[in-house]
Structures are given as C-alpha cells and as structure tokens.
N, CA and C of each residue as an Amber inpcrd file, in Angstrom:
protein
   351
  78.2680000  75.4940000 -87.6550000  78.0630000  74.2180000 -86.9980000
  78.8330000  73.9140000 -85.8190000  80.4230000  74.3630000 -86.2050000
  81.3170000  73.9160000 -85.0190000  80.8940000  75.0630000 -83.8680000
  80.6610000  76.1410000 -84.1460000  80.4230000  77.3180000 -83.1170000
  78.8150000  76.5190000 -82.6760000  78.3720000  76.2240000 -83.0290000
  76.9120000  75.8090000 -82.5460000  77.2610000  74.7200000 -81.3590000
  77.9080000  73.4650000 -81.4070000  78.3640000  72.6890000 -80.6960000
  79.3130000  73.4280000 -79.9400000  80.4040000  74.1160000 -79.9780000
  81.1800000  74.8620000 -78.9980000  80.0920000  75.5320000 -78.1410000
  79.3050000  76.5700000 -78.6020000  78.4640000  77.0830000 -77.5700000
  77.2290000  76.4940000 -76.6760000  76.7100000  74.8960000 -77.1120000
  76.0560000  74.0760000 -76.7180000  76.8150000  73.5640000 -75.7330000
  78.0910000  73.4950000 -75.8080000  78.9330000  72.7990000 -74.7390000
  79.2800000  73.8110000 -73.5890000  79.3370000  75.2570000 -74.2140000
  79.7190000  76.2140000 -72.8320000  78.8430000  76.4970000 -72.0370000
  77.3770000  76.3910000 -72.7180000  76.1140000  76.5860000 -72.0620000
  75.9090000  75.5560000 -71.1430000  75.9290000  73.9360000 -71.1440000
  76.0660000  73.0550000 -70.3970000  76.8450000  72.9800000 -69.3950000
  78.3730000  73.2370000 -69.2730000  79.0940000  73.3450000 -68.6620000
  78.5500000  74.4680000 -67.4350000  78.2240000  75.8610000 -68.3830000
  77.8510000  76.8350000 -67.3510000  76.3840000  76.3020000 -66.4900000
  75.6840000  75.6150000 -66.8270000  74.0800000  75.2230000 -66.3310000
  74.7790000  74.1580000 -65.0470000  75.7930000  73.3710000 -65.4530000
  75.9710000  72.4060000 -64.6430000  76.5700000  73.0220000 -63.1140000
  77.6000000  74.0000000 -63.4280000  78.2110000  74.6230000 -62.3200000
  77.1800000  75.5360000 -61.5260000  76.3980000  76.0020000 -62.3690000
  75.3000000  76.9450000 -61.5030000  74.6110000  76.3000000 -60.6090000
  74.1730000  74.8170000 -60.8250000  73.1600000  73.8640000 -59.9890000
  74.4870000  73.5980000 -58.8550000  75.4850000  73.1310000 -59.3680000
  76.4350000  72.7230000 -58.2110000  76.5780000  73.6540000 -57.1450000
  76.8180000  74.8710000 -57.4980000  77.0070000  76.1980000 -56.5060000
  75.6670000  76.4150000 -55.6660000  74.7940000  76.2370000 -55.9880000
  73.3140000  76.2410000 -55.6210000  72.8590000  75.0510000 -54.9170000
  73.3150000  74.2820000 -54.8440000  73.0930000  72.5380000 -54.1490000
  73.7150000  72.7930000 -52.5630000  73.0520000  72.5480000 -51.5040000
  73.8230000  72.4320000 -50.0400000  73.6270000  70.9630000 -49.6350000
  74.8100000  70.4260000 -49.6170000  75.0740000  69.2590000 -49.5850000
  75.4810000  69.1330000 -47.9660000  74.8990000  67.8040000 -48.0210000
  75.0460000  67.4110000 -46.3090000  76.4510000  67.7250000 -45.6590000
  77.3360000  67.6060000 -46.5190000  79.0300000  68.1880000 -45.9200000
  79.4250000  69.3160000 -45.3570000  78.3450000  70.2100000 -46.0710000
  78.3370000  71.5350000 -45.3050000  78.2750000  71.9290000 -43.9110000
  77.2830000  70.3400000 -43.3020000  76.9400000  70.9150000 -41.9250000
  77.2740000  69.6650000 -40.8100000  77.7290000  70.5650000 -39.7190000
  78.0580000  69.5120000 -38.6770000  77.1310000  68.3420000 -37.9110000
  76.9210000  67.7640000 -38.3730000  75.7490000  66.7310000 -38.1280000
  76.3610000  66.4390000 -36.5290000  77.4930000  66.5870000 -35.8960000
  77.7120000  66.3010000 -34.4920000  77.0630000  67.1710000 -33.7320000
  76.6120000  67.8280000 -34.1110000  76.2090000  69.1550000 -33.2640000
  74.5340000  69.6070000 -33.5270000  73.3960000  68.6530000 -33.7790000
  71.9880000  68.8900000 -33.9270000  71.6380000  69.6440000 -32.6660000
  70.5420000  70.8250000 -33.5630000  69.9630000  71.4730000 -32.4360000
  68.8600000  71.3720000 -32.3050000  67.8480000  71.2290000 -31.3000000
  66.4870000  70.5730000 -31.4120000  65.8130000  71.6170000 -30.4670000
  65.1080000  72.6440000 -31.3020000  64.3760000  73.7280000 -30.5390000
  63.0680000  73.4720000 -31.5380000  61.9490000  74.6560000 -30.2180000
  60.9610000  75.2980000 -30.8050000  61.0800000  76.5010000 -30.9930000
  60.4630000  76.9110000 -32.4110000  60.3480000  78.2010000 -32.4510000
  59.3600000  78.6740000 -33.6820000  59.0730000  79.7630000 -33.9590000
  58.1990000  80.3880000 -35.0660000  58.8860000  80.6140000 -36.1700000
  57.7930000  80.5050000 -37.2340000  58.4880000  80.6140000 -38.5210000
  58.3640000  82.3320000 -38.9980000  59.4820000  82.8910000 -39.1300000
  59.5000000  84.0350000 -39.5470000  59.2610000  84.6180000 -40.6290000
  59.6880000  83.8840000 -41.5600000  59.2440000  84.0740000 -43.1400000
  59.9560000  82.4770000 -43.6410000  59.0500000  82.2130000 -44.5780000
  59.0750000  81.0610000 -45.5780000  59.1160000  80.9000000 -47.2740000
  59.8670000  80.5660000 -47.8660000  59.9190000  80.3510000 -49.1900000
  59.9760000  78.8420000 -49.8340000  58.6360000  78.5170000 -50.1700000
  58.2490000  77.1660000 -50.5010000  58.7970000  77.1730000 -51.8780000
  59.8700000  76.5510000 -52.3490000  60.1720000  76.6540000 -53.7440000
  61.4030000  75.9400000 -54.0800000  61.5530000  75.3390000 -55.2670000
  63.0970000  74.5080000 -55.3000000  63.9560000  75.6070000 -55.4200000
  65.3120000  75.4120000 -55.1740000  65.5700000  74.1220000 -54.8970000
  65.5000000  73.3220000 -53.5960000  65.1960000  74.3150000 -52.4330000
  65.0950000  74.2300000 -51.3500000  63.9930000  75.0730000 -50.4810000
  63.0130000  74.2310000 -49.9140000  62.0970000  75.0090000 -49.1280000
  63.2260000  75.8690000 -47.8850000  62.9140000  77.1060000 -47.8740000
  63.8480000  77.7720000 -46.9290000  62.4790000  78.5430000 -45.6670000
  63.4450000  78.2570000 -44.7770000  62.2410000  79.1030000 -43.5010000
  63.4950000  79.8270000 -42.5610000  63.1240000  81.4230000 -41.8910000
  64.2510000  82.3280000 -41.2120000  62.7940000  82.0040000 -40.0940000
  63.9220000  81.4440000 -39.2180000  63.2880000  81.1270000 -37.7290000
  64.4880000  81.7000000 -36.7890000  63.7520000  81.9850000 -35.6800000
  64.5510000  82.4160000 -34.3310000  65.1930000  81.3010000 -33.4830000
  66.4250000  81.2840000 -33.6290000  67.3940000  80.6300000 -32.5530000
  68.1150000  81.3280000 -31.6210000  68.0140000  80.6730000 -30.1220000
  68.3960000  81.7650000 -29.4070000  68.2270000  83.1260000 -29.6990000
  69.2350000  84.0640000 -29.9380000  68.7730000  85.4430000 -30.1390000
  68.5870000  85.7070000 -31.4190000  69.4280000  84.9200000 -32.4570000
  69.5420000  85.2250000 -33.7120000  68.0900000  84.8830000 -34.8830000
  68.1890000  85.5270000 -35.8690000  66.9950000  84.9800000 -36.8630000
  68.0650000  84.2950000 -38.0620000  67.7470000  83.3260000 -38.0760000
  68.6500000  82.1590000 -39.3160000  68.0310000  82.0680000 -39.9450000
  68.7200000  81.1480000 -41.0200000  67.9430000  80.3660000 -42.4830000
  67.8690000  79.0250000 -42.0700000  67.1330000  78.8630000 -42.3530000
  67.1210000  77.0150000 -42.1350000  66.5670000  75.9760000 -43.5740000
  67.2340000  75.4540000 -44.3060000  67.0610000  74.7910000 -45.4700000
  66.4010000  73.5030000 -45.0040000  65.1080000  73.4850000 -45.3340000
  64.3140000  72.4280000 -45.7070000  64.6440000  71.4100000 -46.8480000
  63.7870000  70.5320000 -46.9490000  63.7720000  69.5230000 -48.0720000
  63.3540000  70.2060000 -49.2850000  63.8250000  69.8110000 -50.6950000
  62.8570000  70.3210000 -51.8510000  61.4210000  69.9240000 -51.4710000
  60.8740000  70.9030000 -52.6870000  59.1690000  70.5930000 -52.5030000
  58.5540000  69.4960000 -52.7560000  59.1720000  68.7050000 -53.3990000
  58.3270000  67.4190000 -54.2020000  58.6270000  66.5370000 -52.5900000
  59.8960000  66.3630000 -52.2010000  60.1620000  65.6890000 -50.9130000
  58.9640000  66.2590000 -50.1280000  59.0030000  67.3920000 -49.4290000
  58.0410000  67.8390000 -48.5900000  56.8730000  67.4630000 -48.9580000
  55.9190000  67.8530000 -50.3660000  54.6340000  67.8260000 -50.7200000
  54.5530000  65.9370000 -50.4680000  55.3840000  64.9790000 -50.9250000
  55.4730000  63.9080000 -50.9680000  55.3520000  63.4020000 -49.5880000
  55.6970000  63.8350000 -48.4630000  56.0610000  63.5420000 -47.0910000
  54.5020000  64.0220000 -46.1510000  53.6210000  65.1000000 -47.2820000
  52.4260000  65.5160000 -46.1880000  52.4190000  67.1100000 -45.8590000
  53.8200000  67.7660000 -46.1430000  54.1840000  68.9440000 -45.4450000
  54.2940000  69.9450000 -46.6420000  52.6800000  70.4930000 -46.5180000
  52.3770000  71.7470000 -47.6620000  52.6000000  73.0930000 -47.4750000
  52.7860000  73.7600000 -48.2300000  53.1010000  75.1860000 -48.2740000
  52.2620000  75.7860000 -47.2450000  50.8790000  75.3590000 -46.8300000
  50.3390000  76.4090000 -46.0250000  50.4410000  75.6690000 -44.5870000
  51.3800000  75.1030000 -44.4620000  52.1390000  74.1210000 -43.1660000
  53.1280000  75.1630000 -42.8750000  54.0070000  75.6060000 -43.8440000
  55.0170000  76.6130000 -43.3020000  54.8370000  78.0160000 -43.9600000
  54.1510000  78.7790000 -42.9760000  54.1100000  79.9430000 -43.1780000
  54.4450000  80.8400000 -42.3520000  54.2620000  82.0520000 -42.3110000
  55.0290000  83.2630000 -40.8120000  53.7680000  82.9000000 -40.0730000
  54.7730000  82.7610000 -38.8010000  53.8460000  82.3940000 -37.3410000
  53.4270000  81.5090000 -37.4160000  53.8150000  80.0700000 -38.2560000
  53.8180000  78.6990000 -37.4150000  54.4410000  78.4800000 -36.4480000
  53.9510000  77.6500000 -35.6970000  54.8210000  76.8670000 -34.4250000
  55.6770000  75.7930000 -35.1630000  56.7810000  75.6590000 -34.6950000
  57.3630000  74.5010000 -35.3600000  58.4170000  74.1360000 -34.3480000
  58.5640000  72.9810000 -34.5760000  60.0400000  72.4820000 -33.6640000
  60.8110000  71.9010000 -35.0470000  62.3920000  72.1180000 -34.7880000
  63.0980000  71.5350000 -35.4980000  64.3070000  71.2090000 -35.0690000
  64.8350000  69.9920000 -35.7510000  65.9180000  69.1890000 -35.2010000
  66.8800000  69.7280000 -36.8270000  67.9860000  70.4600000 -36.6030000
  68.7020000  71.0760000 -37.6510000  70.4460000  71.1650000 -37.6050000
  70.9380000  70.9400000 -38.1800000  72.7830000  70.9050000 -38.2450000
  72.7150000  72.2340000 -38.4520000  73.9320000  72.6370000 -37.5790000
  74.5670000  74.2280000 -37.9050000  75.4310000  73.9060000 -39.2880000
  75.6670000  75.2630000 -39.9540000  76.3200000  74.9960000 -41.3540000
  77.8410000  75.5340000 -40.4640000  78.7310000  74.5190000 -41.2970000
  80.3400000  74.7450000 -40.5080000  81.0130000  75.8690000 -40.6330000
  80.3460000  76.9250000 -41.3520000  81.3850000  78.0490000 -41.7990000
  80.0590000  79.6560000 -41.8060000  79.0100000  79.2260000 -41.9840000
  77.8680000  80.2700000 -42.3650000  77.4520000  79.9280000 -40.7580000
  77.6570000  81.3760000 -39.7140000  77.0220000  81.1690000 -38.3270000
  75.5530000  81.4250000 -38.3440000  74.5010000  82.0920000 -39.3080000
  73.3400000  82.0300000 -38.7860000  72.3610000  80.9990000 -40.4180000
  73.0580000  79.6500000 -40.2630000  72.2680000  78.8950000 -41.2980000
  72.2330000  77.7360000 -40.9260000  71.2630000  77.0940000 -41.1890000
  71.2430000  75.2720000 -40.8890000  70.7390000  74.8310000 -41.6320000
  70.5430000  73.2330000 -41.4570000  69.8940000  72.2260000 -42.5610000
  69.1600000  71.5870000 -41.6560000  67.9670000  71.2930000 -41.8630000
  66.9770000  70.6500000 -41.1210000  67.0420000  69.1010000 -41.3770000
  67.0740000  68.3870000 -40.5040000  66.8670000  66.9100000 -40.6020000
  65.4940000  66.2960000 -40.5180000  64.4350000  67.1080000 -39.2850000
  63.1090000  66.9490000 -39.1820000  62.5280000  68.1780000 -38.8700000
  61.2890000  68.0650000 -38.9390000  60.5050000  69.2040000 -38.4740000
  59.0820000  68.8800000 -37.8390000  58.5970000  69.2550000 -36.9040000
  57.3840000  68.8910000 -36.3760000  56.5460000  70.3470000 -36.6160000
  55.5140000  69.6610000 -37.3320000  53.9350000  70.6470000 -37.2700000
  53.1530000  70.3280000 -36.6370000  52.1790000  70.7300000 -35.9250000
  51.2910000  70.4190000 -34.9620000  51.3320000  69.1930000 -34.3190000
  52.9690000  68.8930000 -34.0530000  52.9290000  67.5050000 -33.3280000
  53.3900000  66.4790000 -34.0460000  53.1210000  66.8660000 -35.4730000
  53.4680000  65.9920000 -36.4280000  54.4960000  65.8280000 -36.9560000
  55.5720000  64.5610000 -36.9120000  56.8730000  64.4880000 -37.1600000
  57.3750000  64.5650000 -38.6870000  57.9210000  65.4490000 -39.5560000
  58.0280000  64.9690000 -40.9900000  59.4700000  64.8230000 -41.0700000
  60.3660000  63.5830000 -41.7270000  61.6130000  63.5380000 -42.3340000
  61.9170000  64.3190000 -43.3150000  62.8430000  65.0950000 -43.4580000
  63.4020000  65.6070000 -44.5460000  64.1950000  64.9770000 -45.1390000
  65.0900000  64.2010000 -44.8100000  66.4820000  63.9010000 -45.3890000
  65.5330000  62.7910000 -46.7770000
C-alpha cells in the first residue's frame, strides 16, 4: 500500500510538471511590441492546449499560438474558419526568446474580430 501511495504521488508530480512545461503564459511574450498584420494560414492545428497556426510574417513562417479550443468556439471561431488558405489579420506579441513564435491577442476572420485572451 505504501508503494502505491508513493507511485500515485510521483505520477501526480510528473503530470503537473508536464502541463507546466506545455503552458504558454503571457510572461514569455513581449506585450510592448504588438504586431498587427494580414496573412494567410499556411497550416493550422485546432486542438488543445492551444490552437496553433503557421503563418507568414515578413519573410518567415512563424507559429502563432491562439486560444484554447473551448474559448475559440465559445467566441464563435470554429475550426473551419482557421484552415489552410484562410485570410486573417492578427494582432500578436513576439516571443521574447523564440524568433519564430508569437501569441495572438486577437484575430480577424472575414472582417470579424475575435478576442482571444
């Protein structure tokens, strides 16, 4: 029984640690340097923990972290609106250390604004 409790505790610690590593907090992004740009979705992954979109920004393809799927759908932004070839406008913050990564504050699809925070 004692080993079972130790195993359960270890499993809990590992699980919590993995979620911490995967979480993309706002502190990692420079909110003093917002980028506001129009682009096309090159690739999208509409799943948790965050929806991801690969887009062209300047001359590079970057990864933009959007909101969790539940927040996206609650605000009317469905998976079929974020697909390859979709024209979007993004307002996003660059990652402080990762050159090709941003986190979106809002996205415009077909002229409609969706707040993501």
